[in-house]
C-alpha positions as CSV (number, residue, x, y, z in Angstrom):
1,M,-1.2,-33.3,0.6
2,Q,-1.6,-36.6,-1.2
3,N,-0.9,-36.8,-4.9
4,E,-4.5,-37.8,-5.7
5,T,-5.7,-34.7,-3.8
6,L,-3.2,-32.6,-5.7
7,I,-4.5,-34.0,-9.0
8,A,-8.1,-33.2,-7.9
9,L,-7.2,-29.7,-7.0
10,L,-5.2,-29.1,-10.2
11,G,-5.4,-30.9,-13.5
12,P,-7.1,-29.8,-16.8
13,S,-10.5,-30.8,-15.4
14,A,-10.3,-29.2,-12.0
15,D,-13.4,-27.3,-10.9
16,P,-12.5,-23.7,-10.0
17,V,-15.3,-23.5,-7.4
18,A,-14.3,-26.7,-5.6
19,A,-10.6,-25.6,-5.9
20,G,-11.5,-22.4,-4.1
21,W,-12.9,-24.3,-1.1
22,R,-10.0,-26.7,-1.1
23,L,-7.5,-23.8,-1.1
24,R,-9.3,-22.3,1.9
25,E,-9.0,-25.6,3.7
26,L,-5.2,-25.7,2.9
27,A,-4.8,-22.2,4.2
28,E,-6.5,-22.9,7.5
29,N,-5.2,-26.5,8.2
30,D,-2.0,-26.4,10.1
31,S,-1.2,-30.1,9.1
32,Y,-0.1,-28.9,5.6
33,Q,3.5,-27.6,5.6
34,G,4.6,-25.2,2.9
35,A,7.9,-26.9,2.3
36,D,6.1,-30.2,1.7
37,L,3.6,-28.6,-0.7
38,I,6.5,-27.1,-2.7
39,S,8.2,-30.5,-2.9
40,Q,5.1,-32.3,-4.0
41,L,4.2,-29.6,-6.6
42,S,7.7,-29.8,-8.0
43,E,7.4,-33.5,-8.5
44,Q,4.1,-33.0,-10.4
45,D,5.6,-30.5,-12.9
46,D,3.7,-32.0,-15.9
47,L,0.4,-31.6,-14.0
48,V,1.3,-28.0,-13.1
49,R,2.0,-27.1,-16.7
50,R,-1.5,-28.3,-17.7
51,S,-3.4,-26.6,-14.8
52,D,-5.5,-23.5,-14.6
53,P,-3.2,-20.5,-14.0
54,A,-5.8,-18.9,-11.7
55,I,-6.0,-22.0,-9.4
56,L,-2.2,-22.2,-9.4
57,G,-2.0,-18.6,-8.4
58,G,-4.3,-19.3,-5.4
59,L,-2.2,-22.3,-4.5
60,L,1.0,-20.2,-4.6
61,H,-0.6,-17.7,-2.3
62,V,-1.4,-20.5,0.2
63,V,2.0,-22.1,-0.1
64,H,3.8,-18.8,0.5
65,G,1.6,-18.1,3.5
66,R,2.3,-21.5,5.0
67,V,6.0,-21.1,4.7
68,I,6.0,-17.6,6.1
69,R,3.8,-18.7,9.1
70,A,6.1,-21.6,9.8
71,A,9.2,-19.3,9.6
72,A,7.6,-16.9,12.1
73,E,6.7,-19.6,14.5
74,S,10.2,-21.1,14.4
75,R,12.1,-17.8,14.1
76,G,13.2,-18.5,10.5
77,E,14.5,-22.0,11.1
78,S,11.8,-23.6,8.8
79,F,13.4,-21.9,5.8
80,A,16.1,-24.6,5.9
81,E,13.4,-27.1,5.1
82,V,12.6,-25.4,1.8
83,D,14.6,-26.8,-1.1
84,A,15.6,-24.1,-3.5
85,E,15.8,-26.6,-6.4
86,H,12.2,-27.6,-5.8
87,I,11.2,-23.9,-6.1
88,R,13.2,-23.7,-9.3
89,R,11.5,-26.7,-10.8
90,L,8.1,-25.5,-9.8
91,D,8.7,-22.0,-11.1
92,Q,9.8,-23.4,-14.5
93,A,6.7,-25.5,-14.7
94,L,4.2,-22.7,-14.1
95,P,2.2,-21.4,-17.1
96,E,3.2,-17.9,-18.2
97,A,-0.1,-16.4,-17.0
98,T,0.1,-17.7,-13.5
99,P,-0.4,-14.9,-10.9
100,N,1.6,-14.7,-7.7
101,R,4.6,-16.5,-9.2
102,H,6.8,-13.7,-7.7
103,L,6.0,-15.1,-4.3
104,L,8.3,-18.1,-5.1
105,L,11.1,-15.6,-5.9
106,Q,10.4,-13.9,-2.6
107,L,10.8,-17.2,-0.8
108,L,14.2,-17.6,-2.4
109,A,15.2,-14.2,-1.2
110,M,14.0,-15.0,2.3
111,I,16.0,-18.2,2.5
112,Q,19.2,-16.4,1.6
113,S,21.4,-19.5,1.3
114,D,24.1,-19.6,-1.3
115,Q,21.9,-22.1,-3.3
116,S,18.7,-20.0,-3.0
117,L,20.3,-16.8,-4.1
118,A,21.9,-18.6,-7.1
119,V,18.5,-19.9,-8.1
120,L,16.9,-16.5,-7.5
121,M,19.5,-14.9,-9.9
122,D,18.8,-17.6,-12.5
123,R,15.0,-17.1,-12.4
124,L,15.2,-13.3,-12.4
125,E,17.4,-13.4,-15.6
126,Q,15.4,-16.1,-17.3
127,S,11.8,-15.3,-16.3
128,P,11.6,-11.8,-14.7
129,P,8.3,-10.7,-13.1
130,Q,6.2,-8.7,-15.6
131,K,5.2,-6.0,-13.0
132,W,7.6,-3.8,-11.2
133,M,5.7,-4.0,-8.0
134,D,6.0,-7.8,-8.1
135,A,9.7,-7.5,-8.9
136,A,10.2,-5.2,-5.9
137,Q,8.3,-7.5,-3.6
138,A,10.4,-10.5,-4.8
139,I,13.7,-9.0,-3.8
140,S,12.5,-6.9,-0.9
141,P,13.7,-9.4,1.7
142,L,17.3,-8.6,0.7
143,M,16.7,-5.1,2.1
144,Q,15.5,-6.4,5.4
145,N,18.5,-8.5,6.3
146,R,22.2,-7.7,6.4
147,Q,23.6,-11.2,6.5
148,W,23.4,-12.4,2.9
149,K,26.5,-12.5,0.7
150,I,26.7,-9.5,-1.6
151,G,28.9,-11.3,-4.1
152,L,26.2,-13.8,-4.8
153,V,23.9,-11.0,-6.0
154,F,26.1,-8.2,-7.4
155,P,27.2,-7.6,-10.0
156,R,25.1,-10.3,-11.5
157,L,21.8,-8.7,-10.7
158,L,22.8,-5.7,-12.8
159,Q,22.1,-7.8,-15.8
160,C,18.5,-7.3,-15.0
161,L,18.6,-3.6,-15.6
162,Q,17.5,-4.4,-19.1
163,Y,14.1,-5.5,-17.8
164,P,11.7,-2.5,-17.1
165,S,10.1,-4.3,-14.1
166,L,13.5,-5.0,-12.5
167,A,15.4,-1.9,-13.2
168,A,14.1,0.2,-10.3
169,P,14.2,-2.7,-7.7
170,T,17.8,-3.6,-8.7
171,L,18.9,0.0,-8.2
172,D,17.0,0.3,-5.0
173,L,18.9,-2.7,-3.6
174,A,22.2,-1.3,-4.8
175,N,21.4,2.0,-3.1
176,F,20.5,0.2,0.0
177,L,23.8,-1.5,0.1
178,V,25.7,1.8,-0.1
179,R,23.6,3.4,2.7
180,E,23.1,0.5,5.1
181,R,26.1,-1.8,4.5
182,N,28.6,0.9,3.5
183,V,29.4,-0.8,0.2
184,S,31.9,1.3,-1.9
185,P,32.1,1.9,-4.7
186,H,28.4,1.8,-5.6
187,P,27.6,-1.6,-7.2
188,A,26.4,0.1,-10.4
189,A,29.2,2.6,-10.6
190,E,30.7,1.0,-13.7
191,N,27.2,1.3,-15.4
192,L,27.1,5.1,-14.9
193,A,27.0,6.0,-18.6
194,M,24.0,3.7,-19.1
195,L,22.3,5.1,-15.9
196,N,22.7,8.6,-17.2
197,H,21.2,7.7,-20.5
198,L,18.4,5.8,-18.9
199,L,17.6,8.8,-16.6
200,G,17.4,11.0,-19.7
201,E,15.0,8.6,-21.4
202,V,12.7,8.2,-18.4
203,S,12.7,12.0,-17.8
204,N,11.7,12.5,-21.5
205,R,8.9,9.9,-21.0
206,L,7.5,11.6,-17.9
207,G,7.8,15.0,-19.6
208,R,5.6,13.7,-22.5
209,F,3.1,12.4,-20.0
210,E,2.9,15.8,-18.3
211,E,2.2,17.4,-21.7
212,N,-0.3,14.8,-22.7
213,P,-1.8,12.5,-19.9
214,H,-3.1,10.2,-22.6
215,A,0.5,9.4,-23.8
216,F,0.4,6.2,-21.7
217,G,-3.1,5.2,-23.0
218,D,-6.7,5.8,-21.9
219,D,-7.2,2.9,-19.5
220,V,-6.8,4.3,-16.0
221,E,-5.4,1.1,-14.5
222,T,-2.8,0.8,-17.3
223,V,-1.8,4.5,-17.1
224,Q,-1.4,4.3,-13.3
225,A,0.8,1.2,-13.6
226,T,2.9,2.7,-16.4
227,L,3.3,6.0,-14.6
228,G,4.1,4.2,-11.3
229,E,6.9,2.2,-13.0
230,A,8.3,5.3,-14.7
231,V,8.3,7.4,-11.5
232,S,9.8,4.5,-9.5
233,L,12.6,4.2,-12.0
234,A,13.3,7.9,-12.1
235,V,13.5,8.0,-8.3
236,S,15.9,5.0,-8.2
237,L,18.1,6.5,-10.9
238,C,18.4,9.9,-9.3
239,D,19.3,8.2,-6.0
240,A,21.9,5.9,-7.7
241,V,23.7,8.6,-9.7
242,G,23.7,10.9,-6.7
243,L,25.3,8.2,-4.6
244,I,27.8,7.4,-7.3
245,G,28.7,11.1,-7.2
246,D,30.1,11.8,-10.7
247,E,29.5,15.3,-12.2
248,S,28.6,13.7,-15.6
249,S,25.1,13.1,-14.2
250,I,24.4,16.8,-13.5
251,G,23.0,17.5,-17.0
252,K,20.4,14.7,-16.8
253,L,19.5,15.6,-13.2
254,N,18.9,19.2,-14.2
255,Q,16.5,17.9,-16.9
256,T,14.7,15.7,-14.4
257,V,14.4,18.4,-11.7
258,E,12.3,20.5,-14.1
259,L,9.5,17.8,-14.1
260,K,6.3,18.6,-12.3
261,H,6.1,15.4,-10.3
262,R,7.1,16.4,-6.7
263,R,8.7,13.1,-5.7
264,V,10.9,13.1,-8.9
265,Q,11.7,16.7,-8.4
266,C,12.8,16.1,-4.9
267,E,15.0,13.1,-5.8
268,A,16.7,15.0,-8.6
269,A,17.3,18.0,-6.3
270,G,18.6,15.8,-3.6
271,A,21.0,14.1,-6.0
272,L,22.2,17.5,-7.4
273,A,22.7,18.8,-3.8
274,R,24.7,15.7,-3.1
275,L,26.9,16.6,-6.1
276,K,27.2,20.1,-4.5
277,D,25.4,21.8,-7.4
278,E,24.2,25.2,-6.1
279,Q,21.0,25.3,-8.1
280,G,20.2,21.8,-6.8
281,I,20.8,22.9,-3.2
282,K,18.5,25.9,-3.8
283,R,15.7,23.8,-5.3
284,L,16.0,21.2,-2.5
285,L,15.5,23.9,0.2
286,E,12.6,25.4,-1.8
287,L,10.9,22.0,-1.8
288,T,10.8,21.9,2.0
289,A,8.0,24.5,1.8
290,D,6.0,22.2,-0.5
291,P,3.8,19.9,1.6
292,A,3.9,17.1,-1.0
293,A,7.8,17.1,-1.0
294,R,8.5,18.4,2.5
295,L,9.3,15.3,4.5
296,R,11.7,13.8,1.9
297,A,13.3,17.2,1.2
298,I,13.9,17.8,4.9
299,A,15.4,14.3,5.3
300,Y,17.8,14.9,2.4
301,A,18.7,18.3,3.6
302,D,19.5,16.9,7.1
303,E,21.5,14.0,5.5
304,L,23.6,16.5,3.5
305,G,24.2,18.9,6.4
306,L,21.8,21.6,5.1
307,G,19.2,21.3,7.9
308,D,20.2,24.6,9.6
309,Q,19.0,26.4,6.4
310,I,15.4,25.1,6.8
311,N,12.7,27.3,8.4
312,P,12.0,25.7,11.9
313,E,8.2,26.2,11.3
314,L,8.4,23.6,8.5
315,R,9.3,21.0,11.1
316,S,6.3,21.7,13.4
317,D,3.6,19.2,14.1
318,V,1.2,21.2,11.9
319,A,3.6,21.4,9.0
320,T,4.3,17.6,9.3
321,A,0.6,16.8,9.4
322,E,0.0,18.8,6.2
323,A,3.0,17.0,4.6
324,E,1.7,13.5,5.5
325,M,-1.7,14.3,4.2
326,S,-0.4,15.7,0.9
327,L,2.0,12.9,0.4
328,W,-0.8,10.3,1.0
329,L,-3.1,12.1,-1.5
330,T,-0.3,12.2,-4.1
331,Q,0.0,8.4,-4.2
332,P,-1.2,6.8,-7.5
333,Q,-3.9,4.8,-5.8
334,Q,-5.3,8.0,-4.3
335,M,-5.7,11.3,-6.1
336,G,-2.3,10.9,-7.8
337,V,-1.4,14.6,-7.6
338,P,-0.9,17.1,-4.6
339,P,-3.9,19.1,-3.5
340,T,-4.4,22.7,-4.5
341,S,-4.6,23.7,-0.9
342,L,-4.7,22.2,2.6
343,E,-4.7,23.2,6.2
344,V,-4.8,21.6,9.6
345,V,-8.3,22.5,11.0
346,D,-7.9,20.8,14.4
347,S,-5.4,18.9,16.5
348,R,-5.9,16.9,19.7
349,R,-3.9,14.6,21.9
350,M,-6.1,11.7,22.9
351,L,-6.3,8.0,23.5
352,W,-7.0,6.2,20.2
353,P,-8.0,2.7,19.2
354,S,-5.1,0.2,19.3
355,F,-2.7,2.7,21.0
356,T,-1.9,2.3,24.7
357,D,-0.7,5.9,25.1
358,R,-2.2,9.2,24.0
359,V,-1.3,10.2,20.4
360,D,-1.5,13.5,18.5
361,V,-4.4,13.4,16.0
362,H,-4.7,16.0,13.3
363,L,-7.7,16.8,11.0
364,V,-6.5,18.2,7.6
365,R,-8.8,19.9,5.2
366,F,-7.7,19.6,1.6
367,E,-9.1,20.9,-1.7
368,Y,-8.5,20.2,-5.4
369,S,-9.5,22.8,-8.0
370,F,-10.3,21.5,-11.4
371,G,-11.3,24.6,-13.3
372,E,-14.8,25.3,-12.3
373,K,-15.1,22.1,-10.3
374,K,-13.8,21.7,-6.8
375,Y,-13.2,18.6,-4.7
376,S,-12.6,18.8,-0.9
377,N,-12.7,16.8,2.2
378,V,-11.1,16.4,5.6
379,G,-8.6,13.6,6.3
380,I,-6.7,12.4,9.3
381,T,-3.0,12.1,10.2
382,G,-1.2,11.0,13.3
383,P,-2.2,7.5,14.3
384,V,-2.9,6.8,10.6
385,T,-3.0,8.9,7.4
386,F,-6.3,8.4,5.5
387,A,-9.2,10.2,3.9
388,F,-12.7,8.8,3.2
389,S,-14.1,9.0,-0.3
390,S,-17.4,10.0,1.4
391,D,-17.7,13.7,2.3
392,V,-17.1,14.2,6.0
393,A,-16.2,17.9,5.8
394,D,-19.6,19.1,7.1
395,L,-19.6,16.9,10.2
396,P,-18.9,18.5,13.6
397,L,-15.2,18.0,14.5
398,E,-16.0,15.5,17.2
399,D,-17.8,13.4,14.7
400,I,-15.0,13.6,12.2
401,Y,-12.6,12.2,14.9
402,A,-15.2,9.6,15.7
403,I,-15.8,8.3,12.2
404,Y,-12.1,7.9,11.7
405,A,-11.7,6.2,15.0
406,G,-14.5,3.8,14.2
407,W,-12.9,3.0,10.8
408,H,-9.5,2.5,12.3
409,A,-10.6,0.1,15.1
410,E,-9.7,-3.5,14.6
411,H,-11.0,-6.3,16.8
412,P,-12.4,-9.8,16.0
413,E,-15.6,-8.9,17.9
414,I,-16.2,-5.6,15.9
415,F,-17.7,-6.3,12.5
416,A,-20.9,-5.9,10.4
417,I,-23.0,-8.3,8.4
418,P,-24.8,-7.1,5.2
419,A,-28.6,-7.5,5.0
420,D,-28.5,-10.2,2.3
421,Q,-26.5,-12.5,4.7
422,F,-28.7,-12.3,7.8
423,N,-29.7,-15.5,9.5
424,V,-33.1,-15.9,11.2
425,A,-31.9,-14.5,14.6
426,Q,-30.4,-11.5,12.9
427,Q,-33.5,-10.8,10.9
428,R,-35.5,-10.9,14.2
429,A,-33.1,-8.5,15.8
430,M,-33.4,-6.1,12.9
431,K,-37.2,-6.2,13.1
432,D,-36.9,-4.9,16.7
433,Y,-34.8,-2.0,15.5
434,V,-37.3,-1.3,12.8
435,K,-40.1,-0.9,15.4
436,H,-37.9,1.4,17.4
437,L,-37.2,3.6,14.4
438,E,-40.9,3.7,13.5
439,S,-41.6,5.0,16.9
440,L,-39.1,7.8,16.2
441,E,-41.1,8.6,13.0
442,Y,-38.7,7.2,10.4
443,E,-40.3,5.8,7.3
444,E,-39.4,3.6,4.3
445,I,-36.9,1.7,6.6
446,K,-34.7,-0.7,4.7
447,P,-32.1,-2.9,6.5
448,A,-28.5,-2.4,5.4
449,L,-26.1,-3.8,8.1
450,L,-26.2,-5.5,11.5
451,G,-23.2,-4.2,13.4
452,F,-21.5,-6.0,16.2
453,F,-19.5,-3.9,18.7
454,L,-18.0,-6.2,21.3
455,D,-21.1,-7.3,23.4
456,E,-23.4,-4.8,21.8
457,Q,-25.4,-4.7,18.5
458,A,-26.7,-2.0,16.3
459,G,-28.9,-2.0,13.2
460,V,-28.0,0.3,10.2
461,F,-30.8,1.3,7.8
462,N,-31.6,3.4,4.8
463,A,-34.7,5.4,5.7
464,V,-36.6,8.6,5.3
465,R,-37.3,11.2,8.1
466,D,-39.1,14.5,7.6
467,S,-39.2,13.8,3.8
468,T,-35.3,13.5,3.8
469,E,-33.5,10.3,2.7
470,C,-30.9,9.3,5.3
471,V,-28.8,6.5,6.7
472,V,-29.6,5.7,10.4
473,V,-28.0,3.5,13.0
474,T,-29.6,2.5,16.3
475,D,-29.0,0.1,19.2
476,G,-32.4,0.9,20.7
477,L,-30.9,3.5,23.0
478,E,-28.7,5.7,20.8
479,T,-29.8,6.7,17.3
480,I,-27.7,8.5,14.8
481,D,-28.8,9.6,11.3
482,Q,-27.1,11.3,8.4
483,A,-28.9,12.8,5.4
484,V,-27.9,11.5,2.0
485,A,-30.3,13.3,-0.2
486,G,-28.7,16.0,-2.4
487,R,-25.1,15.1,-1.4
488,A,-22.6,14.2,-4.1
489,R,-20.6,11.8,-1.8
490,P,-23.0,10.9,1.0
491,L,-22.0,8.7,3.9
492,T,-22.6,5.0,3.4
493,P,-24.2,2.6,5.9
494,G,-20.6,1.4,6.7
495,D,-19.6,5.0,7.4
496,V,-22.5,5.6,9.8
497,F,-21.6,2.4,11.7
498,N,-18.1,3.7,11.9
499,L,-19.4,6.9,13.4
500,Y,-21.5,5.0,15.9
501,K,-18.5,2.9,17.0
502,G,-16.1,5.8,17.1
503,R,-18.4,7.9,19.3
504,K,-18.6,5.1,21.8
505,M,-14.9,4.4,21.8
506,L,-13.7,7.9,22.1
507,R,-16.2,8.6,24.9
508,T,-14.8,5.6,26.7
509,F,-11.2,6.3,26.1
510,N,-11.4,10.0,26.7
511,P,-14.2,10.6,29.2
512,S,-12.9,14.0,30.3
513,S,-12.3,15.3,26.8
514,D,-14.7,17.2,24.5
515,V,-14.6,14.5,21.8
């Protein structure tokens, strides 16, 4: 990138819309090398300081992608071309509000040279990421490679325990070193008193949240972020004190194991069991019966030589499917809490999109009870764990498999175009589908999507049939409709196209099955 182009892209007078198109060009043009972009940006630090943080954030995303792509193509050799000092200078110049700046730190962790790790430690101490997920992403490459020099990171990284965003990722990395690189003693062993105190503090905080969910605020996004950070820290602390193995941690772990959060309970019980605490062992084995904690509790029990005390039925495919669904639902970005009840309603071994061999697929019905209100649906585990927000529970089992198969399928020739983006030829194709639906006595037909399925096309519409509002898809030969009137969470046009795709794929993949 020439400097004049850089000035046009950035600078105080840069046009955000034009910058967006330019960033897209940079991302797609292989002539731009990530290392060169970093070098040029570092030389324009005054310009960077005066630029729009949003544009800079987009540029960092592009630069990061270019470096990663080059490294993948050259099996990591291109990392040698990235100068850690250039990253330091660029990071120092970025305005405070610049998004994606943690991606520069991640590059330093990927390079893993003595110089890059020294710069990484400097930047983490001087300008730590504000969000714990960004901090975790920044240092995650150190948990994917065993070759870097531990002495360049520890004990120095422990200074970052003072930053809320870095406390959990720092401990996770230390715990990783104990487990995967047999480091002994634990890198944070000399900080045990502080860790015990911190565990008590975060347990108290989570306890207050359980008593009053508004303790972290009323904004849902803020509450989820704060809760996620607190849970992550509690989990990391329990694992760390358990690995350190000192009985002085038992009191705080007993406090933590009383919390309602299943993941935190499980980590505290696992740590207590590691310390050979009888009540901790008992609680860990009890948690194997809880779907939301089952997988992790079994893993800890096996690791600690307690696996023979687990009911064999809790290791069955059905029990595992229930656990996977419950664990997925418990994630903050989903329901955030375990379901009130769940059961596997059907299981089949079949060929599935993107898999070359047959896989076990399970449909899991779950329910949440909120006083007089109930929320239920059917999700999938096996090839993927997922549940639609639209209600699929009333569909026939074959169609539930199909709608998830259609959703899960990925192929460059399988996609859909919304009605407001149709070109002339696509509008003409939709008119033909409208005529076909009219012949089938559908009324009030409104185009929603034009779907492309390899060499086939299908139109998706909102319509009325027999006085009932519905979503309908047709390719002129096969027509599928689903009623939407009177449903709290009706299927969307995209869902019905997924159903159409899934039926075709599963019929093709499994011609002799009853799917």
